[in-house]
N, C-alpha and C positions, 0 to 999 in steps of 0.2 A: 532514835529520832525524837526530837522535842517539838517539831513544827512541820506541818505538811500543808501544801496548797494544791487544790484540785480545780480543774475547769470542767463545767458541764454545759453542753450545748442547748440552744433553743430547740424546740420541737414543734411539729405540726401534728395535732391530734384530730381524730375522726376521719380525715382524708376523704371527704365527701361521703361516700356510701358506708364507710366504716365507723359509724357513730359509736363512740365509747370502746371500740375494739381495735382500731388501727392507729398507728402513729409512726412518724419518722423524724430523724434528727437532721439538724442544719449545721453547716460548717462555720467556724470562726465567729460565732455570735452566741453569747451565753454569759454565765456567771462564774466568778471565782470565789472560792471559800478557803480560808486558812484556818486550820485548827491547831491548837498548841496545848500541851499539858500544863496544868497549874497545880500547885500544892494542895489547895483546898478542894475537896470533893464537890461535885455538882457542875452543871453546865451554865455558862454565861455567854451572852452576846457582847463581845468587846466593842465592836464598832460596825457600822454599816455605811458604805459609800455608794452614791449613785442612785439613791431612792428618793431624794428630796425630803427626807425626814418622815416618810410615810410608814415605813415598816416598823413593827414592834421590837423593842430591845429585850422584852421579857422572854425568858427561856421557854415558857410554856405556851407562847403565842407565836414564836418564830419558827418557820419551817425547817431551818437548819438544825436547831437544837431539838425540836420535836422528833425529827428523823433520827438523830444520833441517840436520843434517849431510848427510842424503840429498839435500836441495835444493842445498846448496853443492857437493856432489860432482857433481851433474848440471850445475851451472854451471861446474864446473872451477875454482873459486876458493877461497881461504882468507880467512876473516874472523875478527875478534875479536868475539864476541857473548856477552853475559851475559844470562841468562834468569831472570825472577822469575815464579813461578807462584802464583796465588791460586785454590785449589780451592773450587769451589762445589758439587761433586758428591761424594757419598760413594763410597768405594772398594768395589769388588766388588759394585756395586749393580744391574748390568744396565741402567744408564742411559748407557752409553758414556763412562765417566769417563776412561779412558786416551785414547780417541779425541778427546774435547773438548780435552784438554791439548795433544795433537799438532796439532789443527786450529787452535787459537788461536795456538800458537807459529808455525806456518807462515804464517798470514795476516799476523801481525805482522811476521815476518822478511821476507816478500815485500814488504810496504810499505816497510820500512826500506831494502831494497836497490833500491827504485825500480820495483817491480812487474815483474820479469822474466817472471813466469808469470801466466796466467789462473787463476781459481779452480779450474776443472776439472783443470788440470795439477798442482795441489798434492796431489791424492788419492793418487797412487802413493807420495809421500814420507811421507804419514801412514800408509800401509799398512806401511811399514818399521818405524815405531814400534809398530804393532800386532803385527808379527811378533816384535819384541823382548819386548813386554809379555805376550803370551799364546801365542806359538808359531805363530800363523797370520796371514798377511798378508791378512786379510779387509777388505772395504771397506764393509760394510753399516752400520757406525757412522760411520766417518770421512767417507764421501761425503755423507750428509745433514747432518752437523755442519758441513761446509765449505759445501755448496751450499744447504742448507735444503730444506724440503718433503719429499715422498716421492721416493725414489730407488730405481731398479732396477739391480742389478749383473747385467747380462745375461751377461757372461763375463769371465774373467780373462786369457785368452791369445789375443789382446791384451785389455787392460782395456777394457770397454765399459760406461760409466755412463750411464743414461738418467734424466733428471729427469721425474717424472710430475706431472700436475695434482693440485691439492688442492681438493676441493669446498668451496664457501663454507659456513661454519658447522660444519665438522668439528672437533670438540674431542677432546682426549685427557685422561684422568685417569690419573695415575701413582700407584700404591700401593706405597710402599717399606717393607716390614717390616724391623724392626731385627735383621737377621741378615745375615751375610756369606756369599755363595756364590761360590766361585772358578770362573772360566770353565773351568779344567782339570777340576774336579770335575763340572761340568755336562756337559762333552763326554764324560767317561768313561762316563756311563750311557747314551749313545746307542747304538742298534743299528747295527752295521756293514753289515747287509744289510736290505733292505726288499722286500716283495712287489710284484708287478706291480700288484695291486689298489690297494695303498696309494699307489704312485707315480701311478696314474691319478687317484685321488681328489684327491691333493695338487695335481697339475697343473691339474685343473679348478678348484680353489679359487684358485690363484694367478692363473689367467687371469680368473676371475670378479672377483677383487678389483681387478685392474688395469682391467678393463672398467668396474667400478663407479666407480672414481676418474675415469676419462675421461667417463663419462656422468652423474656426480653422482647415481648411483643408490644411495641409502642401503640399500634393501632387498637389492640384490645384494651390496653391501659386507658387510652383516650375514650373509648366507647363506654368504659365502666365507671368513669369519674362522674357519677351522677347520684345525687342524694334526693330522694323523694320523701324523706321523713322529717329531718331536722331543718334542712336548708330553707324550704319554703317559708317557714315561720321566722327564722333568724335573719334571713336576707333583708327583711323589712327594717331591721335595726341598723343596717349599714348602707349609707347613701352611696349611690353609684355602683352598687354591686353588679347588677345585670349589665350595665353599660360596659363595665370593665370586662366581663366575661365575653361579650361580643367582640370587643376590640382585640383581646389577646388571641382568640381563636382565629381571627383574620390574619394574624402574623405567624400562625403555625403552632401555637401552644397545644399541648395535649388536653388540657382542661384546667379548671380552677375551682376553688371552693373556699369555704370559711375555715380558717385555721383555729382549731379548738372551738371556743365559744365566741370568737371574734374580738375586736373588729378586724384583725389582720386577715388578709386574703392570701391564699397560697396559689401559685400557678406552677404546674409541672410542664417541663419541656424537654425535648430531645436535643441536647447540645447547648453550649453556653450562648452562642449567637442568638438563638431563638429566645432563650431566657432573658437576655438583655433587651431584646426588642419588646418582649412582653412587659418588662418593667417600664420601658420608655412610654409605651402606649397607655399603660395603667396610670402613670403620673399625669399624662395629658387629660385623662378622664377626670381625675380629682381636681386638677387645676381649673377645669370648667365649672365645677361646683364650689370652688373656693375653699377647698379643704387641703391642708398640707399633708404630705405623706413621706414616709421613709421607705426606701426601696433597697432590699438585700437580695443578692443573687449568689447562689452557691450550689455545688454538687450536694447530693444527699450524703450526709456524714455517716460513714460506716464504723467510725472509731468509738463514738460515745464519749463518756467522761474519762478523764485521764489526770494523772499526777503531773503538775507543771513545775513543782519545786518541793524539795524536802531538805530539812536541816537537822 
């Protein structure tokens, strides 16, 4: 093979109570990356589409090439690889935009090189791209984008990634308001210390959410989708957040929260019909405050990144 294209899905990180340790993947919304061999050694970004000219073409500043370089360094080899990126995700959206680019690049490059790594093994390389993009090598976006489904990051030293079950019929509605919220700004409002009481409540909710996923207990999932640590500070940066939460719960949603660092809001629901209703009600909330939004509805994607074309 001389050329490979891979697709990597959008992701929801944090998942309310699971700050920096939980994430899940979305269907049919994400980035495509094509990698091809070239004669001259080194990594180059050939072209980027769909970013409005905002993303860097320099190989040491682009998440695609930074991730591939980490993989090549681990293999101890030098290759000539050109990368083309097709952005399907808005920047600064809270939908794992940088993670999807890195994930797609790694899956494509791994295929191009004859699959020296299993999918699980690609996660640390994508984390290096996240370190460059936002200053923290977190895995709660890149792991679900690569692996699909719900993923728990149990620990980082050493990295311990656990794929969780996805109950049948679990749907996600993403509400993306047309405003950009940088991860650095969202992290800057977080409290550096929390009370023992808040820690205990949050731990109970994380345990309840994971138990609910294993047991397909939608009531338990709903009761557990509560964040008492990050959300109270971050919600102030997203107009209409609490109004949306009230509206979607009235139509039967399981719960809602901030996707990643925002401004996108995720809503979990049992069944497509409820997910669609939640999207409709959410749009009405933002129309009242004069803010345009994009609405995406999909099942939780258990497939993750995949090869879409090779030549």
